[in-house]
Residue frames as a rotation matrix with the C-alpha (Angstrom) as fourth column:
MET 1
0.386 -0.776 -0.498 -50.66
0.911 0.404 0.077 11.22
0.142 -0.484 0.864 14.28
LYS 2
0.910 -0.074 0.407 -49.03
-0.112 -0.991 0.070 14.13
0.398 -0.110 -0.911 16.06
LEU 3
0.049 -0.953 -0.299 -45.39
0.740 0.236 -0.630 14.84
0.671 -0.190 0.717 16.84
ILE 4
0.971 0.234 0.041 -44.51
0.138 -0.695 0.706 16.71
0.194 -0.680 -0.707 20.01
ARG 5
0.232 -0.931 0.283 -41.29
-0.193 -0.329 -0.924 18.49
0.954 0.159 -0.256 20.92
LEU 6
-0.465 -0.576 -0.672 -39.14
0.481 0.473 -0.738 17.95
0.743 -0.666 0.057 23.99
LYS 7
-0.903 0.123 0.412 -40.76
-0.375 -0.693 -0.616 20.72
0.209 -0.710 0.672 26.05
ASP 8
0.081 0.995 -0.057 -44.14
-0.899 0.098 0.426 19.03
0.430 0.016 0.903 25.57
VAL 9
0.195 -0.107 -0.975 -42.72
0.134 0.988 -0.082 15.61
0.972 -0.114 0.207 26.49
ILE 10
-0.832 -0.537 -0.136 -41.29
0.248 -0.140 -0.959 17.13
0.496 -0.832 0.250 29.66
ALA 11
-0.619 0.670 0.410 -44.65
-0.771 -0.618 -0.155 18.75
0.149 -0.412 0.899 30.45
CYS 12
0.301 0.792 -0.531 -46.58
-0.656 0.576 0.487 15.51
0.692 0.202 0.693 29.83
THR 13
0.310 -0.249 -0.918 -44.31
0.316 0.937 -0.147 13.20
0.897 -0.244 0.369 31.79
GLY 14
0.959 -0.037 0.282 -42.87
-0.264 -0.486 0.833 15.44
0.106 -0.873 -0.476 34.48
LEU 15
0.602 -0.795 0.072 -39.45
0.739 0.589 0.326 14.01
-0.302 -0.143 0.943 33.66
ALA 16
0.358 -0.611 -0.706 -36.29
-0.301 -0.791 0.532 16.05
-0.884 0.022 -0.468 33.23
ARG 17
0.661 -0.186 -0.727 -34.57
-0.746 -0.055 -0.664 16.21
0.084 0.981 -0.175 29.85
SER 18
-0.397 -0.917 -0.041 -31.64
-0.897 0.397 -0.194 14.14
0.194 -0.040 -0.980 31.11
THR 19
-0.422 0.318 0.849 -33.98
-0.395 0.779 -0.487 11.46
-0.816 -0.541 -0.203 32.49
ILE 20
0.695 0.691 -0.200 -35.85
-0.442 0.191 -0.876 11.21
-0.567 0.697 0.439 29.18
TYR 21
0.421 -0.601 -0.679 -32.61
-0.803 0.100 -0.587 10.62
0.421 0.793 -0.441 27.28
LYS 22
-0.618 -0.588 0.522 -31.37
-0.772 0.580 -0.260 8.19
-0.150 -0.564 -0.812 29.95
TYR 23
0.008 0.729 0.685 -34.61
-0.322 0.650 -0.688 6.18
-0.947 -0.215 0.240 29.64
ILE 24
0.790 0.197 -0.581 -34.29
-0.604 0.086 -0.792 6.18
-0.106 0.977 0.187 25.84
GLU 25
-0.140 -0.952 -0.273 -30.73
-0.909 0.233 -0.346 4.85
0.393 0.200 -0.898 26.19
GLU 26
-0.723 -0.095 0.684 -32.01
-0.522 0.723 -0.452 2.12
-0.452 -0.684 -0.572 28.54
GLY 27
-0.892 0.377 -0.251 -34.80
-0.027 0.509 0.860 1.24
0.452 0.774 -0.444 26.10
ILE 28
-0.565 0.706 -0.427 -37.65
0.802 0.350 -0.483 2.11
-0.191 -0.616 -0.764 28.46
PHE 29
0.008 0.577 -0.817 -38.91
0.036 -0.817 -0.576 5.30
-0.999 -0.025 -0.027 26.80
PRO 30
0.744 0.347 0.571 -40.06
0.545 0.180 -0.819 5.86
-0.387 0.920 -0.055 23.20
LYS 31
-0.376 -0.914 0.154 -37.32
0.796 -0.233 0.559 6.96
-0.475 0.333 0.814 20.80
SER 32
0.069 0.317 -0.946 -37.45
-0.156 -0.933 -0.324 10.36
-0.985 0.170 -0.015 19.21
VAL 33
0.516 0.148 0.844 -37.96
0.801 0.265 -0.536 10.99
-0.303 0.953 0.019 15.50
SER 34
-0.537 -0.778 -0.327 -35.40
0.546 -0.616 0.568 13.13
-0.643 0.127 0.755 13.68
LEU 35
0.637 0.769 -0.051 -36.91
0.512 -0.473 -0.717 16.19
-0.575 0.431 -0.695 12.02
GLY 36
0.867 -0.447 0.220 -33.65
-0.077 -0.557 -0.827 17.53
0.492 0.700 -0.517 10.67
ASP 37
-0.007 -0.995 -0.101 -30.07
0.113 0.099 -0.989 18.19
0.994 -0.018 0.112 11.66
ARG 38
-0.907 -0.413 0.082 -30.86
0.012 -0.220 -0.975 19.59
0.421 -0.884 0.205 15.11
ALA 39
-0.358 0.862 0.359 -34.53
-0.931 -0.356 -0.075 18.91
0.063 -0.362 0.930 15.69
VAL 40
-0.899 0.156 -0.410 -36.30
0.141 0.988 0.068 15.88
0.416 0.004 -0.910 17.14
ALA 41
-0.244 0.876 0.417 -39.82
-0.944 -0.313 0.104 15.11
0.221 -0.368 0.903 18.26
TRP 42
-0.931 0.046 0.361 -41.76
-0.105 0.916 -0.387 12.22
-0.349 -0.398 -0.848 19.73
VAL 43
-0.556 0.816 -0.155 -44.94
0.072 0.233 0.970 10.52
0.828 0.528 -0.188 18.52
GLU 44
-0.425 0.419 0.803 -47.55
-0.826 -0.543 -0.154 11.81
0.371 -0.728 0.576 20.97
ASN 45
0.627 0.751 -0.205 -49.43
-0.626 0.643 0.441 8.49
0.463 -0.148 0.874 21.12
GLU 46
0.208 -0.641 -0.739 -46.23
0.321 0.758 -0.568 6.62
0.924 -0.119 0.363 22.02
VAL 47
-0.788 -0.473 0.395 -45.56
-0.154 -0.469 -0.869 8.99
0.596 -0.746 0.297 24.93
GLN 48
-0.079 0.852 0.518 -49.16
-0.961 -0.203 0.186 8.73
0.264 -0.483 0.835 26.11
GLU 49
0.665 0.271 -0.696 -48.98
-0.213 0.962 0.171 4.92
0.716 0.035 0.697 25.93
TRP 50
-0.351 -0.865 -0.359 -45.78
0.291 0.264 -0.920 4.99
0.890 -0.427 0.160 28.00
ILE 51
-0.690 0.177 0.702 -47.58
-0.642 -0.597 -0.481 7.08
0.334 -0.782 0.526 30.64
LEU 52
0.393 0.920 -0.005 -50.54
-0.846 0.363 0.390 4.66
0.360 -0.149 0.921 30.66
GLU 53
0.328 -0.367 -0.870 -48.15
0.147 0.930 -0.337 1.74
0.933 -0.017 0.359 31.15
ARG 54
-0.773 -0.611 0.172 -46.69
-0.031 -0.234 -0.972 3.46
0.634 -0.756 0.162 34.24
ILE 55
-0.287 0.769 0.571 -50.24
-0.944 -0.329 -0.031 3.89
0.164 -0.548 0.820 35.61
GLU 56
0.620 0.516 -0.590 -51.03
-0.473 0.847 0.243 0.21
0.625 0.129 0.770 34.96
GLU 57
-0.196 -0.779 -0.596 -47.82
0.264 0.543 -0.797 -0.85
0.944 -0.314 0.099 36.72
ARG 58
-0.802 -0.055 0.595 -48.77
-0.479 -0.536 -0.695 1.30
0.357 -0.843 0.403 39.70
ASP 59
0.134 0.967 0.217 -52.25
-0.971 0.084 0.225 -0.18
0.199 -0.240 0.950 39.84
LEU 60
0.489 -0.018 -0.872 -50.95
-0.115 0.990 -0.085 -3.74
0.864 0.142 0.482 39.62
ARG 61
-0.613 -0.769 -0.183 -48.54
0.158 0.107 -0.982 -3.08
0.774 -0.630 0.056 42.50
ASN 62
-0.785 0.371 0.496 -51.46
-0.619 -0.499 -0.606 -1.72
0.022 -0.783 0.621 44.54
GLY 63
-0.838 0.416 0.354 -53.68
0.265 0.876 -0.402 -4.70
-0.478 -0.243 -0.844 43.78
LYS 64
-0.019 0.851 -0.524 -56.08
-0.467 -0.471 -0.748 -2.83
-0.884 0.231 0.407 41.51
VAL 65
-0.317 0.043 0.948 -57.51
0.715 0.667 0.209 -4.36
-0.623 0.744 -0.242 38.36
SER 66
-0.822 0.013 -0.569 -57.73
-0.308 -0.851 0.425 -2.10
-0.479 0.525 0.703 35.30
GLU 67
0.080 0.958 0.275 -61.06
0.089 0.268 -0.959 -1.94
-0.993 0.101 -0.064 33.49
């Protein structure tokens, strides 16, 4: 299991910081893990799974079947 910091989440998803926190608030993005008073990170696998879900949604809208 690997934890990644915000800059890596932004790089992986292409989302802005404000959008990431908005999606967390709305319950549609993985929550961060507190590392201390002023440090948070995300579980890398959870972020990758979220990305894969977006791809699956896209493919379903386009009539593709995932393998």
